[in-house]
N, CA and C atoms of all chains as a GROMACS GRO file, in nm:
protein
  624
    1MET      N    1   9.853   0.064   8.415
    1MET     CA    2   9.886   0.195   8.358
    1MET      C    3   9.951   0.176   8.221
    2ASN      N    4   9.919   0.264   8.130
    2ASN     CA    5   9.978   0.260   7.996
    2ASN      C    6  10.037   0.396   7.964
    3ASN      N    7  10.109   0.399   7.853
    3ASN     CA    8  10.168   0.527   7.810
    3ASN      C    9  10.129   0.552   7.665
    4ILE      N   10  10.082   0.671   7.641
    4ILE     CA   11  10.028   0.707   7.510
    4ILE      C   12  10.136   0.706   7.400
    5PHE      N   13  10.262   0.722   7.443
    5PHE     CA   14  10.371   0.729   7.346
    5PHE      C   15  10.440   0.594   7.323
    6LYS      N   16  10.396   0.494   7.397
    6LYS     CA   17  10.463   0.363   7.389
    6LYS      C   18  10.377   0.260   7.317
    7GLU      N   19  10.439   0.144   7.294
    7GLU     CA   20  10.370   0.035   7.223
    7GLU      C   21  10.311   0.083   7.091
    8ILE      N   22  10.397   0.149   7.015
    8ILE     CA   23  10.359   0.193   6.880
    8ILE      C   24  10.379   0.073   6.787
    9PRO      N   25  10.274   0.029   6.721
    9PRO     CA   26  10.290  -0.085   6.630
    9PRO      C   27  10.397  -0.056   6.523
   10LYS      N   28  10.466  -0.161   6.482
   10LYS     CA   29  10.572  -0.141   6.382
   10LYS      C   30  10.516  -0.110   6.245
   11ASP      N   31  10.406  -0.174   6.214
   11ASP     CA   32  10.348  -0.155   6.080
   11ASP      C   33  10.252  -0.037   6.081
   12LEU      N   34  10.299   0.074   6.025
   12LEU     CA   35  10.214   0.194   6.020
   12LEU      C   36  10.171   0.225   5.877
   13THR      N   37  10.159   0.118   5.798
   13THR     CA   38  10.115   0.135   5.659
   13THR      C   39   9.977   0.203   5.656
   14ASN      N   40   9.892   0.160   5.747
   14ASN     CA   41   9.761   0.223   5.760
   14ASN      C   42   9.754   0.298   5.892
   15GLU      N   43   9.671   0.402   5.894
   15GLU     CA   44   9.645   0.470   6.021
   15GLU      C   45   9.589   0.371   6.121
   16ILE      N   46   9.624   0.390   6.248
   16ILE     CA   47   9.580   0.296   6.351
   16ILE      C   48   9.488   0.368   6.449
   17PHE      N   49   9.374   0.306   6.474
   17PHE     CA   50   9.274   0.358   6.568
   17PHE      C   51   9.259   0.258   6.682
   18GLU      N   52   9.284   0.303   6.805
   18GLU     CA   53   9.274   0.213   6.920
   18GLU      C   54   9.185   0.276   7.026
   19ASP      N   55   9.088   0.201   7.074
   19ASP     CA   56   9.003   0.251   7.182
   19ASP      C   57   9.080   0.245   7.314
   20LEU      N   58   9.084   0.357   7.384
   20LEU     CA   59   9.150   0.359   7.515
   20LEU      C   60   9.050   0.342   7.627
   21VAL      N   61   8.935   0.403   7.610
   21VAL     CA   62   8.831   0.390   7.712
   21VAL      C   63   8.697   0.420   7.647
   22GLN      N   64   8.594   0.356   7.698
   22GLN     CA   65   8.461   0.373   7.642
   22GLN      C   66   8.363   0.395   7.756
   23GLY      N   67   8.278   0.495   7.743
   23GLY     CA   68   8.176   0.520   7.844
   23GLY      C   69   8.038   0.504   7.784
   24SER      N   70   7.937   0.551   7.856
   24SER     CA   71   7.799   0.528   7.811
   24SER      C   72   7.775   0.594   7.675
   25ASN      N   73   7.828   0.710   7.654
   25ASN     CA   74   7.817   0.767   7.519
   25ASN      C   75   7.943   0.845   7.481
   26ILE      N   76   8.056   0.796   7.530
   26ILE     CA   77   8.182   0.856   7.487
   26ILE      C   78   8.282   0.746   7.454
   27LYS      N   79   8.376   0.783   7.370
   27LYS     CA   80   8.484   0.692   7.335
   27LYS      C   81   8.611   0.775   7.325
   28VAL      N   82   8.717   0.727   7.387
   28VAL     CA   83   8.846   0.794   7.378
   28VAL      C   84   8.936   0.703   7.296
   29GLU      N   85   8.998   0.757   7.194
   29GLU     CA   86   9.084   0.672   7.114
   29GLU      C   87   9.219   0.738   7.088
   30ARG      N   88   9.317   0.650   7.067
   30ARG     CA   89   9.447   0.695   7.019
   30ARG      C   90   9.452   0.668   6.870
   31ILE      N   91   9.495   0.769   6.797
   31ILE     CA   92   9.511   0.753   6.653
   31ILE      C   93   9.658   0.775   6.620
   32ILE      N   94   9.715   0.685   6.544
   32ILE     CA   95   9.855   0.700   6.503
   32ILE      C   96   9.858   0.713   6.351
   33SER      N   97   9.908   0.827   6.305
   33SER     CA   98   9.920   0.852   6.161
   33SER      C   99  10.069   0.853   6.127
   34ASN      N  100  10.098   0.823   6.005
   34ASN     CA  101  10.238   0.820   5.962
   34ASN      C  102  10.246   0.865   5.818
   35GLY      N  103  10.201   0.989   5.797
   35GLY     CA  104  10.204   1.043   5.662
   35GLY      C  105  10.074   1.025   5.587
   36GLN      N  106   9.982   0.948   5.648
   36GLN     CA  107   9.854   0.927   5.579
   36GLN      C  108   9.768   1.053   5.582
   37SER      N  109   9.676   1.057   5.489
   37SER     CA  110   9.569   1.155   5.496
   37SER      C  111   9.440   1.081   5.466
   38SER      N  112   9.329   1.148   5.494
   38SER     CA  113   9.200   1.084   5.466
   38SER      C  114   9.188   1.061   5.316
   39PRO      N  115   9.101   0.971   5.275
   39PRO     CA  116   9.079   0.952   5.131
   39PRO      C  117   9.046   1.086   5.066
   40ARG      N  118   9.097   1.107   4.945
   40ARG     CA  119   9.084   1.238   4.882
   40ARG      C  120   8.938   1.279   4.865
   41SER      N  121   8.857   1.183   4.827
   41SER     CA  122   8.715   1.214   4.810
   41SER      C  123   8.642   1.183   4.939
   42GLY      N  124   8.551   1.267   4.975
   42GLY     CA  125   8.469   1.238   5.091
   42GLY      C  126   8.521   1.302   5.217
   43TRP      N  127   8.432   1.317   5.312
   43TRP     CA  128   8.460   1.382   5.439
   43TRP      C  129   8.415   1.290   5.551
   44TYR      N  130   8.476   1.307   5.667
   44TYR     CA  131   8.417   1.250   5.788
   44TYR      C  132   8.296   1.335   5.824
   45ASP      N  133   8.184   1.270   5.843
   45ASP     CA  134   8.061   1.341   5.883
   45ASP      C  135   8.003   1.261   5.999
   46GLN      N  136   8.036   1.303   6.121
   46GLN     CA  137   8.012   1.220   6.239
   46GLN      C  138   7.890   1.267   6.319
   47THR      N  139   7.821   1.172   6.377
   47THR     CA  140   7.702   1.206   6.456
   47THR      C  141   7.740   1.257   6.595
   48GLN      N  142   7.862   1.231   6.637
   48GLN     CA  143   7.906   1.281   6.768
   48GLN      C  144   8.006   1.396   6.750
   49HIS      N  145   8.019   1.478   6.855
   49HIS     CA  146   8.126   1.577   6.857
   49HIS      C  147   8.259   1.505   6.876
   50GLU      N  148   8.366   1.569   6.834
   50GLU     CA  149   8.499   1.510   6.853
   50GLU      C  150   8.596   1.617   6.900
   51TRP      N  151   8.658   1.592   7.013
   51TRP     CA  152   8.761   1.682   7.064
   51TRP      C  153   8.894   1.612   7.037
   52VAL      N  154   8.986   1.679   6.968
   52VAL     CA  155   9.113   1.615   6.933
   52VAL      C  156   9.232   1.700   6.975
   53ILE      N  157   9.336   1.630   7.014
   53ILE     CA  158   9.463   1.696   7.047
   53ILE      C  159   9.575   1.616   6.982
   54VAL      N  160   9.672   1.689   6.928
   54VAL     CA  161   9.793   1.624   6.873
   54VAL      C  162   9.898   1.622   6.984
   55LEU      N  163   9.941   1.502   7.022
   55LEU     CA  164  10.038   1.489   7.131
   55LEU      C  165  10.180   1.469   7.081
   56LYS      N  166  10.192   1.434   6.954
   56LYS     CA  167  10.324   1.419   6.892
   56LYS      C  168  10.303   1.432   6.743
   57GLY      N  169  10.403   1.490   6.674
   57GLY     CA  170  10.392   1.502   6.530
   57GLY      C  171  10.320   1.629   6.487
   58GLU      N  172  10.275   1.630   6.363
   58GLU     CA  173  10.207   1.745   6.305
   58GLU      C  174  10.103   1.699   6.204
   59ALA      N  175   9.997   1.775   6.194
   59ALA     CA  176   9.889   1.736   6.103
   59ALA      C  177   9.816   1.859   6.053
   60ILE      N  178   9.748   1.843   5.941
   60ILE     CA  179   9.659   1.949   5.892
   60ILE      C  180   9.519   1.891   5.879
   61LEU      N  181   9.424   1.959   5.940
   61LEU     CA  182   9.283   1.923   5.927
   61LEU      C  183   9.218   2.016   5.826
   62ALA      N  184   9.139   1.958   5.737
   62ALA     CA  185   9.063   2.038   5.640
   62ALA      C  186   8.915   2.029   5.673
   63PHE      N  187   8.844   2.136   5.644
   63PHE     CA  188   8.700   2.143   5.670
   63PHE      C  189   8.631   2.183   5.540
   64ASP      N  190   8.503   2.148   5.529
   64ASP     CA  191   8.434   2.178   5.402
   64ASP      C  192   8.397   2.324   5.388
   65ASN      N  193   8.394   2.398   5.501
   65ASN     CA  194   8.344   2.535   5.494
   65ASN      C  195   8.429   2.637   5.569
   66LYS      N  196   8.554   2.598   5.600
   66LYS     CA  197   8.643   2.696   5.665
   66LYS      C  198   8.788   2.656   5.640
   67PRO      N  199   8.880   2.748   5.670
   67PRO     CA  200   9.020   2.723   5.635
   67PRO      C  201   9.081   2.602   5.706
   68ASP      N  202   9.184   2.547   5.643
   68ASP     CA  203   9.262   2.439   5.704
   68ASP      C  204   9.320   2.484   5.838
   69VAL      N  205   9.345   2.386   5.924
   69VAL     CA  206   9.409   2.414   6.052
   69VAL      C  207   9.529   2.322   6.067
   70LYS      N  208   9.646   2.383   6.091
   70LYS     CA  209   9.765   2.301   6.117
   70LYS      C  210   9.780   2.280   6.267
   71LEU      N  211   9.794   2.157   6.306
   71LEU     CA  212   9.806   2.122   6.448
   71LEU      C  213   9.946   2.073   6.478
   72LYS      N  214  10.009   2.136   6.578
   72LYS     CA  215  10.139   2.090   6.627
   72LYS      C  216  10.121   2.034   6.768
   73GLN      N  217  10.232   1.988   6.825
   73GLN     CA  218  10.224   1.922   6.956
   73GLN      C  219  10.149   2.007   7.059
   74GLY      N  220  10.046   1.950   7.116
   74GLY     CA  221   9.970   2.018   7.220
   74GLY      C  222   9.849   2.095   7.170
   75ASP      N  223   9.841   2.115   7.039
   75ASP     CA  224   9.726   2.189   6.984
   75ASP      C  225   9.600   2.103   6.989
   76TYR      N  226   9.491   2.163   7.029
   76TYR     CA  227   9.365   2.090   7.033
   76TYR      C  228   9.253   2.174   6.977
   77LEU      N  229   9.150   2.107   6.930
   77LEU     CA  230   9.031   2.176   6.885
   77LEU      C  231   8.911   2.084   6.894
   78ASN      N  232   8.796   2.145   6.884
   78ASN     CA  233   8.670   2.073   6.896
   78ASN      C  234   8.603   2.071   6.759
   79ILE      N  235   8.560   1.954   6.717
   79ILE     CA  236   8.490   1.940   6.589
   79ILE      C  237   8.345   1.902   6.622
   80LYS      N  238   8.256   1.992   6.592
   80LYS     CA  239   8.114   1.967   6.623
   80LYS      C  240   8.061   1.853   6.537
   81ALA      N  241   7.960   1.785   6.589
   81ALA     CA  242   7.894   1.680   6.511
   81ALA      C  243   7.853   1.736   6.375
   82HIS      N  244   7.872   1.657   6.272
   82HIS     CA  245   7.835   1.691   6.134
   82HIS      C  246   7.917   1.805   6.074
   83GLN      N  247   8.020   1.850   6.145
   83GLN     CA  248   8.117   1.940   6.081
   83GLN      C  249   8.204   1.852   5.992
   84LYS      N  250   8.187   1.867   5.861
   84LYS     CA  251   8.263   1.780   5.770
   84LYS      C  252   8.411   1.816   5.775
   85HIS      N  253   8.493   1.714   5.790
   85HIS     CA  254   8.637   1.738   5.804
   85HIS      C  255   8.715   1.617   5.754
   86LYS      N  256   8.842   1.640   5.731
   86LYS     CA  257   8.932   1.528   5.700
   86LYS      C  258   9.074   1.567   5.734
   87VAL      N  259   9.157   1.468   5.745
   87VAL     CA  260   9.300   1.491   5.768
   87VAL      C  261   9.362   1.507   5.630
   88SER      N  262   9.417   1.627   5.602
   88SER     CA  263   9.470   1.645   5.467
   88SER      C  264   9.621   1.620   5.461
   89TRP      N  265   9.685   1.613   5.579
   89TRP     CA  266   9.829   1.588   5.579
   89TRP      C  267   9.874   1.549   5.719
   90THR      N  268   9.967   1.456   5.728
   90THR     CA  269  10.040   1.433   5.854
   90THR      C  270  10.187   1.421   5.817
   91THR      N  271  10.273   1.460   5.910
   91THR     CA  272  10.416   1.460   5.882
   91THR      C  273  10.468   1.319   5.858
   92LEU      N  274  10.575   1.313   5.777
   92LEU     CA  275  10.644   1.185   5.757
   92LEU      C  276  10.770   1.177   5.843
   93GLU      N  277  10.802   1.286   5.913
   93GLU     CA  278  10.924   1.292   5.994
   93GLU      C  279  10.917   1.198   6.114
   94GLU      N  280  10.798   1.182   6.166
   94GLU     CA  281  10.776   1.097   6.284
   94GLU      C  282  10.629   1.059   6.282
   95GLU      N  283  10.591   0.967   6.370
   95GLU     CA  284  10.448   0.935   6.373
   95GLU      C  285  10.374   1.050   6.442
   96THR      N  286  10.250   1.067   6.402
   96THR     CA  287  10.164   1.166   6.467
   96THR      C  288  10.067   1.092   6.558
   97ILE      N  289  10.069   1.131   6.686
   97ILE     CA  290   9.983   1.065   6.785
   97ILE      C  291   9.874   1.162   6.827
   98TRP      N  292   9.752   1.120   6.803
   98TRP     CA  293   9.633   1.199   6.838
   98TRP      C  294   9.562   1.132   6.955
   99LEU      N  295   9.500   1.216   7.037
   99LEU     CA  296   9.400   1.166   7.131
   99LEU      C  297   9.268   1.226   7.086
  100ALA      N  298   9.168   1.142   7.068
  100ALA     CA  299   9.038   1.189   7.021
  100ALA      C  300   8.929   1.145   7.118
  101ILE      N  301   8.843   1.239   7.153
  101ILE     CA  302   8.730   1.209   7.241
  101ILE      C  303   8.602   1.229   7.161
  102HIS      N  304   8.528   1.122   7.144
  102HIS     CA  305   8.398   1.129   7.075
  102HIS      C  306   8.290   1.135   7.181
  103TYR      N  307   8.203   1.233   7.174
  103TYR     CA  308   8.104   1.252   7.282
  103TYR      C  309   7.977   1.319   7.228
  104ASP      N  310   7.873   1.316   7.311
  104ASP     CA  311   7.746   1.380   7.274
  104ASP      C  312   7.734   1.517   7.342
  105MET      N  313   9.171   2.749   6.791
  105MET     CA  314   9.262   2.643   6.836
  105MET      C  315   9.343   2.691   6.957
  106ASN      N  316   9.364   2.601   7.050
  106ASN     CA  317   9.443   2.631   7.169
  106ASN      C  318   9.552   2.526   7.183
  107ASN      N  319   9.642   2.552   7.276
  107ASN     CA  320   9.750   2.455   7.301
  107ASN      C  321   9.754   2.423   7.450
  108ILE      N  322   9.758   2.296   7.478
  108ILE     CA  323   9.749   2.249   7.616
  108ILE      C  324   9.869   2.293   7.701
  109PHE      N  325   9.982   2.321   7.632
  109PHE     CA  326  10.104   2.357   7.704
  109PHE      C  327  10.123   2.509   7.718
  110LYS      N  328  10.032   2.584   7.658
  110LYS     CA  329  10.047   2.731   7.658
  110LYS      C  330   9.946   2.798   7.749
  111GLU      N  331   9.967   2.930   7.763
  111GLU     CA  332   9.879   3.010   7.851
  111GLU      C  333   9.870   2.949   7.990
  112ILE      N  334   9.988   2.920   8.045
  112ILE     CA  335   9.996   2.871   8.183
  112ILE      C  336   9.990   2.994   8.274
  113PRO      N  337   9.893   3.000   8.362
  113PRO     CA  338   9.884   3.117   8.452
  113PRO      C  339  10.013   3.132   8.534
  114LYS      N  340  10.049   3.256   8.565
  114LYS     CA  341  10.174   3.280   8.639
  114LYS      C  342  10.162   3.237   8.783
  115ASP      N  343  10.045   3.257   8.839
  115ASP     CA  344  10.026   3.224   8.980
  115ASP      C  345   9.980   3.080   8.994
  116LEU      N  346  10.073   2.994   9.035
  116LEU     CA  347  10.040   2.852   9.052
  116LEU      C  348  10.042   2.814   9.201
  117THR      N  349  10.010   2.912   9.285
  117THR     CA  350  10.003   2.885   9.429
  117THR      C  351   9.903   2.773   9.457
  118ASN      N  352   9.791   2.777   9.387
  118ASN     CA  353   9.691   2.671   9.399
  118ASN      C  354   9.684   2.593   9.268
  119GLU      N  355   9.646   2.468   9.279
  119GLU     CA  356   9.622   2.389   9.158
  119GLU      C  357   9.514   2.458   9.075
  120ILE      N  358   9.527   2.448   8.943
  120ILE     CA  359   9.432   2.516   8.855
  120ILE      C  360   9.353   2.413   8.775
  121PHE      N  361   9.223   2.427   8.777
  121PHE     CA  362   9.131   2.339   8.704
  121PHE      C  363   9.058   2.422   8.600
  122GLU      N  364   9.073   2.384   8.473
  122GLU     CA  365   9.007   2.460   8.366
  122GLU      C  366   8.926   2.365   8.277
  123ASP      N  367   8.801   2.397   8.253
  123ASP     CA  368   8.720   2.317   8.162
  123ASP      C  369   8.761   2.344   8.019
  124LEU      N  370   8.790   2.240   7.945
  124LEU     CA  371   8.825   2.256   7.804
  124LEU      C  372   8.704   2.232   7.715
  125VAL      N  373   8.625   2.134   7.753
  125VAL     CA  374   8.505   2.104   7.676
  125VAL      C  375   8.407   2.029   7.766
  126GLN      N  376   8.280   2.051   7.739
  126GLN     CA  377   8.177   1.989   7.820
  126GLN      C  378   8.072   1.928   7.728
  127GLY      N  379   8.032   1.805   7.756
  127GLY     CA  380   7.928   1.740   7.676
  127GLY      C  381   7.809   1.709   7.764
  128SER      N  382   7.719   1.625   7.712
  128SER     CA  383   7.595   1.599   7.786
  128SER      C  384   7.624   1.535   7.921
  129ASN      N  385   7.718   1.445   7.928
  129ASN     CA  386   7.756   1.393   8.059
  129ASN      C  387   7.907   1.368   8.069
  130ILE      N  388   7.983   1.451   7.998
  130ILE     CA  389   8.129   1.443   8.011
  130ILE      C  390   8.186   1.583   8.028
  131LYS      N  391   8.302   1.586   8.089
  131LYS     CA  392   8.375   1.711   8.104
  131LYS      C  393   8.522   1.680   8.085
  132VAL      N  394   8.588   1.761   8.004
  132VAL     CA  395   8.732   1.746   7.983
  132VAL      C  396   8.798   1.866   8.048
  133GLU      N  397   8.894   1.842   8.134
  133GLU     CA  398   8.960   1.955   8.198
  133GLU      C  399   9.111   1.944   8.194
  134ARG      N  400   9.173   2.062   8.196
  134ARG     CA  401   9.318   2.069   8.215
  134ARG      C  402   9.343   2.102   8.361
  135ILE      N  403   9.433   2.026   8.420
  135ILE     CA  404   9.471   2.052   8.559
  135ILE      C  405   9.619   2.086   8.559
  136ILE      N  406   9.654   2.194   8.625
  136ILE     CA  407   9.795   2.232   8.636
  136ILE      C  408   9.834   2.227   8.783
  137SER      N  409   9.930   2.140   8.814
  137SER     CA  410   9.981   2.127   8.950
  137SER      C  411  10.123   2.180   8.952
  138ASN      N  412  10.164   2.224   9.069
  138ASN     CA  413  10.299   2.279   9.081
  138ASN      C  414  10.354   2.245   9.219
  139GLY      N  415  10.361   2.114   9.244
  139GLY     CA  416  10.411   2.070   9.374
  139GLY      C  417  10.301   2.044   9.474
  140GLN      N  418  10.176   2.079   9.436
  140GLN     CA  419  10.067   2.056   9.530
  140GLN      C  420  10.033   1.908   9.540
  141SER      N  421   9.970   1.874   9.648
  141SER     CA  422   9.906   1.744   9.660
  141SER      C  423   9.767   1.768   9.719
  142SER      N  424   9.685   1.665   9.712
  142SER     CA  425   9.550   1.678   9.768
  142SER      C  426   9.562   1.700   9.918
  143PRO      N  427   9.459   1.755   9.978
  143PRO     CA  428   9.461   1.771  10.125
  143PRO      C  429   9.494   1.637  10.191
  144ARG      N  430   9.572   1.642  10.298
  144ARG     CA  431   9.622   1.519  10.357
  144ARG      C  432   9.507   1.428  10.403
  145SER      N  433   9.406   1.490  10.459
  145SER     CA  434   9.292   1.410  10.504
  145SER      C  435   9.188   1.407  10.394
  146GLY      N  436   9.128   1.292  10.376
  146GLY     CA  437   9.019   1.285  10.279
  146GLY      C  438   9.063   1.239  10.143
  147TRP      N  439   8.967   1.190  10.068
  147TRP     CA  440   8.989   1.134   9.936
  147TRP      C  441   8.893   1.199   9.839
  148TYR      N  442   8.932   1.202   9.712
  148TYR     CA  443   8.832   1.229   9.608
  148TYR      C  444   8.745   1.104   9.595
  149ASP      N  445   8.616   1.122   9.603
  149ASP     CA  446   8.522   1.011   9.586
  149ASP      C  447   8.416   1.060   9.488
  150GLN      N  448   8.435   1.028   9.360
  150GLN     CA  449   8.360   1.092   9.252
  150GLN      C  450   8.249   1.001   9.198
  151THR      N  451   8.140   1.063   9.159
  151THR     CA  452   8.028   0.985   9.104
  151THR      C  453   8.053   0.945   8.959
  152GLN      N  454   8.147   1.012   8.892
  152GLN     CA  455   8.178   0.975   8.754
  152GLN      C  456   8.313   0.906   8.746
  153HIS      N  457   8.332   0.827   8.640
  153HIS     CA  458   8.465   0.774   8.611
  153HIS      C  459   8.556   0.890   8.568
  154GLU      N  460   8.686   0.871   8.583
  154GLU     CA  461   8.781   0.974   8.540
  154GLU      C  462   8.898   0.906   8.471
  155TRP      N  463   8.923   0.948   8.348
  155TRP     CA  464   9.040   0.899   8.274
  155TRP      C  465   9.140   1.014   8.275
  156VAL      N  466   9.261   0.986   8.323
  156VAL     CA  467   9.361   1.094   8.333
  156VAL      C  468   9.491   1.057   8.264
  157ILE      N  469   9.554   1.158   8.208
  157ILE     CA  470   9.685   1.141   8.146
  157ILE      C  471   9.773   1.258   8.191
  158VAL      N  472   9.897   1.228   8.221
  158VAL     CA  473   9.995   1.333   8.252
  158VAL      C  474  10.068   1.369   8.123
  159LEU      N  475  10.056   1.495   8.081
  159LEU     CA  476  10.117   1.537   7.955
  159LEU      C  477  10.249   1.609   7.976
  160LYS      N  478  10.274   1.652   8.098
  160LYS     CA  479  10.401   1.716   8.132
  160LYS      C  480  10.419   1.701   8.282
  161GLY      N  481  10.543   1.686   8.327
  161GLY     CA  482  10.567   1.676   8.470
  161GLY      C  483  10.557   1.534   8.522
  162GLU      N  484  10.541   1.522   8.651
  162GLU     CA  485  10.533   1.391   8.717
  162GLU      C  486  10.442   1.402   8.840
  163ALA      N  487  10.375   1.292   8.869
  163ALA     CA  488  10.282   1.294   8.982
  163ALA      C  489  10.270   1.154   9.041
  164ILE      N  490  10.226   1.149   9.164
  164ILE     CA  491  10.192   1.021   9.226
  164ILE      C  492  10.046   1.025   9.269
  165LEU      N  493   9.972   0.924   9.226
  165LEU     CA  494   9.834   0.908   9.269
  165LEU      C  495   9.828   0.802   9.378
  166ALA      N  496   9.754   0.830   9.484
  166ALA     CA  497   9.733   0.733   9.591
  166ALA      C  498   9.588   0.687   9.588
  167PHE      N  499   9.568   0.562   9.628
  167PHE     CA  500   9.434   0.502   9.632
  167PHE      C  501   9.412   0.445   9.771
  168ASP      N  502   9.286   0.432   9.809
  168ASP     CA  503   9.259   0.384   9.946
  168ASP      C  504   9.281   0.235   9.962
  169ASN      N  505   9.283   0.161   9.848
  169ASN     CA  506   9.288   0.016   9.860
  169ASN      C  507   9.387  -0.052   9.767
  170LYS      N  508   9.480   0.027   9.712
  170LYS     CA  509   9.583  -0.033   9.627
  170LYS      C  510   9.705   0.056   9.623
  171PRO      N  511   9.817   0.004   9.571
  171PRO     CA  512   9.942   0.079   9.578
  171PRO      C  513   9.939   0.212   9.501
  172ASP      N  514  10.025   0.301   9.542
  172ASP     CA  515  10.045   0.428   9.472
  172ASP      C  516  10.087   0.403   9.327
  173VAL      N  517  10.058   0.498   9.243
  173VAL     CA  518  10.099   0.491   9.103
  173VAL      C  519  10.172   0.620   9.068
  174LYS      N  520  10.295   0.605   9.016
  174LYS     CA  521  10.369   0.722   8.970
  174LYS      C  522  10.344   0.742   8.822
  175LEU      N  523  10.306   0.860   8.785
  175LEU     CA  524  10.275   0.891   8.646
  175LEU      C  525  10.378   0.986   8.589
  176LYS      N  526  10.437   0.946   8.476
  176LYS     CA  527  10.528   1.034   8.404
  176LYS      C  528  10.464   1.074   8.272
  177GLN      N  529  10.537   1.154   8.194
  177GLN     CA  530  10.479   1.207   8.071
  177GLN      C  531  10.420   1.097   7.982
  178GLY      N  532  10.295   1.111   7.951
  178GLY     CA  533  10.229   1.017   7.860
  178GLY      C  534  10.156   0.904   7.932
  179ASP      N  535  10.181   0.887   8.061
  179ASP     CA  536  10.115   0.780   8.136
  179ASP      C  537   9.968   0.814   8.160
  180TYR      N  538   9.883   0.716   8.141
  180TYR     CA  539   9.741   0.739   8.165
  180TYR      C  540   9.681   0.622   8.240
  181LEU      N  541   9.573   0.650   8.309
  181LEU     CA  542   9.498   0.543   8.375
  181LEU      C  543   9.354   0.586   8.394
  182ASN      N  544   9.274   0.487   8.425
  182ASN     CA  545   9.132   0.509   8.442
  182ASN      C  546   9.097   0.491   8.589
  183ILE      N  547   9.025   0.587   8.644
  183ILE     CA  548   8.982   0.580   8.784
  183ILE      C  549   8.830   0.561   8.784
  184LYS      N  550   8.787   0.447   8.828
  184LYS     CA  551   8.643   0.416   8.829
  184LYS      C  552   8.570   0.508   8.928
  185ALA      N  553   8.443   0.532   8.901
  185ALA     CA  554   8.361   0.609   8.993
  185ALA      C  555   8.372   0.547   9.133
  186HIS      N  556   8.382   0.632   9.232
  186HIS     CA  557   8.389   0.592   9.374
  186HIS      C  558   8.518   0.519   9.412
  187GLN      N  559   8.613   0.511   9.320
  187GLN     CA  560   8.746   0.464   9.359
  187GLN      C  561   8.812   0.582   9.432
  188LYS      N  562   8.829   0.568   9.560
  188LYS     CA  563   8.886   0.679   9.638
  188LYS      C  564   9.032   0.698   9.602
  189HIS      N  565   9.067   0.823   9.574
  189HIS     CA  566   9.203   0.852   9.529
  189HIS      C  567   9.241   0.994   9.567
  190LYS      N  568   9.369   1.019   9.563
  190LYS     CA  569   9.418   1.157   9.579
  190LYS      C  570   9.555   1.171   9.516
  191VAL      N  571   9.592   1.294   9.490
  191VAL     CA  572   9.726   1.324   9.438
  191VAL      C  573   9.816   1.336   9.560
  192SER      N  574   9.914   1.245   9.571
  192SER     CA  575   9.997   1.252   9.692
  192SER      C  576  10.126   1.330   9.669
  193TRP      N  577  10.159   1.355   9.541
  193TRP     CA  578  10.281   1.430   9.511
  193TRP      C  579  10.278   1.477   9.368
  194THR      N  580  10.328   1.598   9.344
  194THR     CA  581  10.361   1.640   9.206
  194THR      C  582  10.497   1.707   9.212
  195THR      N  583  10.570   1.695   9.103
  195THR     CA  584  10.706   1.748   9.100
  195THR      C  585  10.709   1.900   9.119
  196LEU      N  586  10.819   1.948   9.176
  196LEU     CA  587  10.841   2.093   9.186
  196LEU      C  588  10.935   2.142   9.076
  197GLU      N  589  10.988   2.049   8.997
  197GLU     CA  590  11.085   2.085   8.892
  197GLU      C  591  11.020   2.165   8.779
  198GLU      N  592  10.897   2.135   8.755
  198GLU     CA  593  10.822   2.201   8.647
  198GLU      C  594  10.676   2.184   8.680
  199GLU      N  595  10.589   2.253   8.606
  199GLU     CA  596  10.447   2.231   8.633
  199GLU      C  597  10.406   2.096   8.576
  200THR      N  598  10.309   2.036   8.640
  200THR     CA  599  10.253   1.910   8.590
  200THR      C  600  10.120   1.942   8.524
  201ILE      N  601  10.109   1.900   8.397
  201ILE     CA  602   9.986   1.926   8.321
  201ILE      C  603   9.914   1.794   8.297
  202TRP      N  604   9.791   1.790   8.347
  202TRP     CA  605   9.704   1.673   8.333
  202TRP      C  606   9.592   1.705   8.237
  203LEU      N  607   9.549   1.603   8.168
  203LEU     CA  608   9.422   1.609   8.098
  203LEU      C  609   9.332   1.507   8.167
  204ALA      N  610   9.214   1.550   8.208
  204ALA     CA  611   9.122   1.460   8.279
  204ALA      C  612   8.987   1.459   8.207
  205ILE      N  613   8.935   1.339   8.187
  205ILE     CA  614   8.803   1.323   8.125
  205ILE      C  615   8.710   1.260   8.228
  206HIS      N  616   8.608   1.333   8.265
  206HIS     CA  617   8.506   1.283   8.359
  206HIS      C  618   8.387   1.234   8.277
  207TYR      N  619   8.346   1.110   8.297
  207TYR     CA  620   8.242   1.053   8.212
  207TYR      C  621   8.162   0.946   8.288
  208ASP      N  622   8.048   0.909   8.229
  208ASP     CA  623   7.964   0.803   8.288
  208ASP      C  624   7.990   0.670   8.220
   0.00000   0.00000   0.00000
């Protein structure tokens, strides 16, 4: 058994992506952000859908064709495949812990 | 956008299972327990794997062939397909909120 809030690496200079479980066509990952945002230019454009929830911290997701969404603890949303998006902000007050499910 | 900790139904006489998202062969659900446990006789014996995390509350999972596991906030584990299991206890102090991912 593991805990999503524990074993946080000390070096959070870069965002951290860790696979928690992998299935035939799904992947569950923990993402730890610490004030990072996606590169200014470019969007994530993924072939799979992504369901994300913020379990700690705060973040803002930006989309290419709709308003930004601010996510606080417990907030979740679904990002359809090829919905261009990026993380435009994460809090510096504490680390932001995401759970992301990539699926078809 | 929704929040996993909000819109808790008032009537928690029975455990509540809600689908949050469904993919080609995955299902993500929120489970809300309030002191319930699985029926005393019988086990869950599922054809899909299940990854579960307790996001609020406390619970004990029992297995047919290994020791019980107590889950507190943030604890997660993976239950392989056909691993017989059941919820043997959930706290009465507060509702227990689970996120469960059923996948192949």
